[in-house]
C-alpha angles and dihedrals in degrees: 000000000000119000137151112252108251094014111140113231125190116256109288120169092201091053089046090052091050091050092051093043092052089067099045116122096031131106123255093007103152096087095043089050091051093049092048092050090048092047093050100040101024092241140024103277111218094238090063093067096074092038091056092043093053094046094048097037091241130131121259086241092058092051093043088049092056092045092052097039095062112062094207094070110087128211092205134022120285126223120278084265129039121205113191114195119201111236097177121124100265092051093043090053091052099051104287094131091057093047091048088053091047093051092048090047096049093044097038093228138100126245107282094034136102128227115259089246091055096240105117137028114191117201137180115232127185105230131342093193094253096112092137090058100040139197095051141176139178117225116192089337093310113122116227122192131191091029115190133167092276094051091045092050087050094054092048090049087051089053092053093055 
């Protein structure tokens, strides 16, 4: 199977079966399976929960519990770009609240939502490990320290291209 990493494919049960099957026989494979599914489809499609449970001899509740425990696993597709704003104490104390409010205002959405055109999803995260360069963010997997209004505007402009 050839596929670009990070390419979003439409839901396909056969592809999901192949992704799950590629991990069978290994140890501790639930999280790697979930990461592959999300990387492929952009989220964890609900039909994959029983598929994974059956393949790993787990209950659906166990799989669902892992999917819902980790905030990075999505239940529906994100926008084409994902902006994660750190909401931990160090970032809050350095202007993170104002930056989050600015992002919400400029995009017309709340944290956790996706713009109507599907271009940007804005999420709250609780620590990116950049406390010394607070406030911080992650844009499409790229860490951004010392976030200020100009940098935030630049990231949002980049998302609109």
